[in-house]
MIPAGU-29666 format. One record per residue (C-alpha): chain; x negated, y negated, z negated. Coordinates in pm, 1 decimal. Layout:
REM MIPAGU-29666
{A; {X; Y; Z}},
...
***
This chain:
REM MIPAGU-29666
{A; {-3047.6; 7586.5; 5368.9}},
{A; {-2837.3; 7503.2; 5084.5}},
{A; {-2649.9; 7837.7; 5090.4}},
{A; {-2988.8; 8008.4; 5108.2}},
{A; {-3130.9; 7813.8; 4794.6}},
{A; {-2799.2; 7920.0; 4585.6}},
{A; {-2815.6; 8300.8; 4717.4}},
{A; {-3183.9; 8297.3; 4600.6}},
{A; {-3116.5; 8147.7; 4254.4}},
{A; {-2820.4; 8395.5; 4205.3}},
{A; {-3057.8; 8678.5; 4286.5}},
{A; {-3340.7; 8546.9; 4062.5}},
{A; {-3096.1; 8507.7; 3773.7}},
{A; {-2974.1; 8860.6; 3827.2}},
{A; {-3302.0; 9019.6; 3804.7}},
{A; {-3419.4; 8819.9; 3526.9}},
{A; {-3098.9; 8955.9; 3359.9}},
{A; {-3179.3; 9314.9; 3420.9}},
{A; {-3548.5; 9287.5; 3235.2}},
{A; {-3461.4; 9057.6; 2950.3}},
{A; {-3409.0; 9159.2; 2607.6}},
{A; {-3018.6; 9074.4; 2487.1}},
{A; {-2940.2; 8876.3; 2163.0}},
{A; {-2955.0; 9085.0; 1852.2}},
{A; {-3160.8; 9375.0; 2014.2}},
{A; {-3475.7; 9485.1; 1865.5}},
{A; {-3769.7; 9579.1; 2122.8}},
{A; {-4073.6; 9755.8; 2000.0}},
{A; {-4378.3; 9729.0; 2218.1}},
{A; {-4722.7; 9915.3; 2215.3}},
{A; {-5038.2; 9988.8; 2419.2}},
{A; {-5188.9; 10331.5; 2389.8}},
{A; {-5544.2; 10211.0; 2539.5}},
{A; {-5780.9; 10243.0; 2275.6}},
{A; {-5551.5; 10487.7; 2055.5}},
{A; {-5729.3; 10764.3; 1873.0}},
{A; {-5488.7; 11044.7; 1977.1}},
{A; {-5556.1; 11426.0; 1916.3}},
{A; {-5555.7; 11641.4; 2224.5}},
{A; {-5205.7; 11784.4; 2306.5}},
{A; {-5169.4; 12166.5; 2300.6}},
{A; {-4906.1; 12144.7; 2577.1}},
{A; {-4847.1; 11912.9; 2873.7}},
{A; {-4530.8; 11807.0; 2766.8}},
{A; {-4626.9; 11478.5; 2560.8}},
{A; {-4374.5; 11177.6; 2477.0}},
{A; {-4344.6; 10894.3; 2262.6}},
{A; {-4069.7; 10872.5; 1944.5}},
{A; {-4000.0; 10510.5; 1854.9}},
{A; {-3856.3; 10439.9; 1512.6}},
{A; {-3746.2; 10100.9; 1325.9}},
{A; {-3621.4; 10053.2; 986.6}},
{A; {-3477.5; 9722.1; 875.6}},
{A; {-3413.3; 9629.0; 534.6}},
{A; {-3301.9; 9272.2; 337.0}},
{A; {-3567.5; 9217.0; 60.5}},
{A; {-3361.6; 8926.9; -39.6}},
{A; {-3068.3; 9152.6; -116.4}},
{A; {-3187.4; 9417.5; -332.9}},
{A; {-3361.1; 9593.9; -33.1}},
{A; {-3025.0; 9650.9; 111.6}},
{A; {-3063.4; 9899.6; 423.2}},
{A; {-2968.5; 9744.3; 759.5}},
{A; {-3086.8; 10048.2; 963.4}},
{A; {-3287.1; 10342.3; 860.1}},
{A; {-3510.4; 10546.4; 1099.3}},
{A; {-3351.9; 10471.1; 1412.9}},
{A; {-3534.0; 10655.0; 1690.3}},
{A; {-3562.1; 10651.0; 2067.9}},
{A; {-3766.9; 10895.5; 2269.0}},
{A; {-3956.2; 10746.8; 2565.7}},
{A; {-4212.0; 10891.1; 2814.5}},
{A; {-4568.6; 10906.9; 2764.1}},
{A; {-4600.4; 10625.7; 3028.1}},
{A; {-4356.0; 10373.3; 2831.0}},
{A; {-4502.4; 10054.7; 2655.3}},
{A; {-4174.7; 9956.9; 2482.9}},
{A; {-3852.9; 10048.3; 2389.0}},
{A; {-3523.2; 9856.8; 2315.2}},
{A; {-3290.2; 9915.6; 2023.2}},
{A; {-2945.5; 9809.7; 2114.6}},
{A; {-2716.5; 9602.0; 1892.6}},
{A; {-2544.2; 9890.2; 1745.7}},
{A; {-2877.3; 10070.6; 1669.4}},
{A; {-3046.6; 9780.8; 1495.3}},
{A; {-2752.1; 9686.8; 1290.6}},
{A; {-2857.2; 9325.8; 1232.0}},
{A; {-2571.4; 9143.7; 1402.6}},
{A; {-2317.2; 9310.0; 1185.0}},
{A; {-2507.3; 9281.2; 871.3}},
{A; {-2596.8; 8898.2; 940.0}},
{A; {-2216.4; 8852.2; 986.0}},
{A; {-2092.9; 8961.8; 643.3}},
{A; {-2152.5; 8793.6; 298.6}},
{A; {-2461.8; 8843.7; 111.6}},
{A; {-2510.4; 8691.1; -218.5}},
{A; {-2867.5; 8558.3; -84.4}},
{A; {-2975.7; 8432.1; 272.8}},
{A; {-3115.8; 8778.0; 423.6}},
{A; {-3482.8; 8799.7; 441.1}},
{A; {-3520.3; 9099.0; 679.6}},
{A; {-3816.2; 9338.2; 710.2}},
{A; {-3883.4; 9540.7; 1027.1}},
{A; {-4098.5; 9839.8; 1028.4}},
{A; {-4193.3; 9970.8; 1370.5}},
{A; {-4349.0; 10308.2; 1394.9}},
{A; {-4476.8; 10469.6; 1722.7}},
{A; {-4541.9; 10837.8; 1735.0}},
{A; {-4714.4; 11029.5; 2039.9}},
{A; {-4624.8; 11368.4; 2019.5}},
{A; {-4685.9; 11711.6; 2148.0}},
{A; {-4312.6; 11780.3; 2224.0}},
{A; {-4337.0; 12165.0; 2289.0}},
{A; {-4550.2; 12209.7; 1980.6}},
{A; {-4355.8; 11953.9; 1764.1}},
{A; {-4702.4; 11787.0; 1664.6}},
{A; {-4787.1; 11443.2; 1603.8}},
{A; {-5085.5; 11335.3; 1806.5}},
{A; {-5128.1; 10988.1; 1688.1}},
{A; {-4906.8; 10687.3; 1554.1}},
{A; {-4897.0; 10325.2; 1544.5}},
{A; {-4712.3; 10085.5; 1316.0}},
{A; {-4629.2; 9731.1; 1218.6}},
{A; {-4424.6; 9577.5; 943.0}},
{A; {-4300.7; 9220.8; 993.8}},
{A; {-4148.4; 9083.3; 678.0}},
{A; {-3962.1; 8750.6; 590.7}},
{A; {-3702.2; 8707.1; 897.1}},
{A; {-3396.3; 8520.8; 866.4}},
{A; {-3093.8; 8643.0; 1071.6}},
{A; {-3136.3; 8356.7; 1321.5}},
{A; {-3456.4; 8527.1; 1454.4}},
{A; {-3267.1; 8792.2; 1582.5}},
{A; {-3029.1; 8596.6; 1760.2}},
{A; {-3197.9; 8584.7; 2096.8}},
{A; {-3357.5; 8947.7; 2057.0}},
{A; {-3653.7; 9044.9; 1843.0}},
{A; {-3990.1; 9182.0; 1938.1}},
{A; {-4257.7; 9374.0; 1735.4}},
{A; {-4584.5; 9517.4; 1861.9}},
{A; {-4707.5; 9866.6; 1689.9}},
{A; {-5074.2; 9866.8; 1650.0}},
{A; {-5272.9; 10172.8; 1686.7}},
***
């Protein structure tokens, strides 16, 4: 019985690690229900997610600019890796002032074949210290 409990615990920890967001990553979430999107011309529709992060406390220094991920139309979130977001490296260097990071997330629903934007959602989150990213950061774009 003890062995079964141990195996179950290891299995559950392994599964939770697969779906969890890692430290210093940025996850952008969205919900398309209720979004007022134009009708696509083709049937090839997808989502392009972009983030920009800058430091308002240090002359608006750019941490990352217009980093993008492409997702399927059925997706509801996108994770930007440590290297894409750039926050870990930025926060581990010297700055004149304690960083105050602003995250801008934009979610574009696009007709990929026609290169037409059908609608977009966005969210701006200002005033985040580096510590807010140390366990992963989430932001939800609003349509």
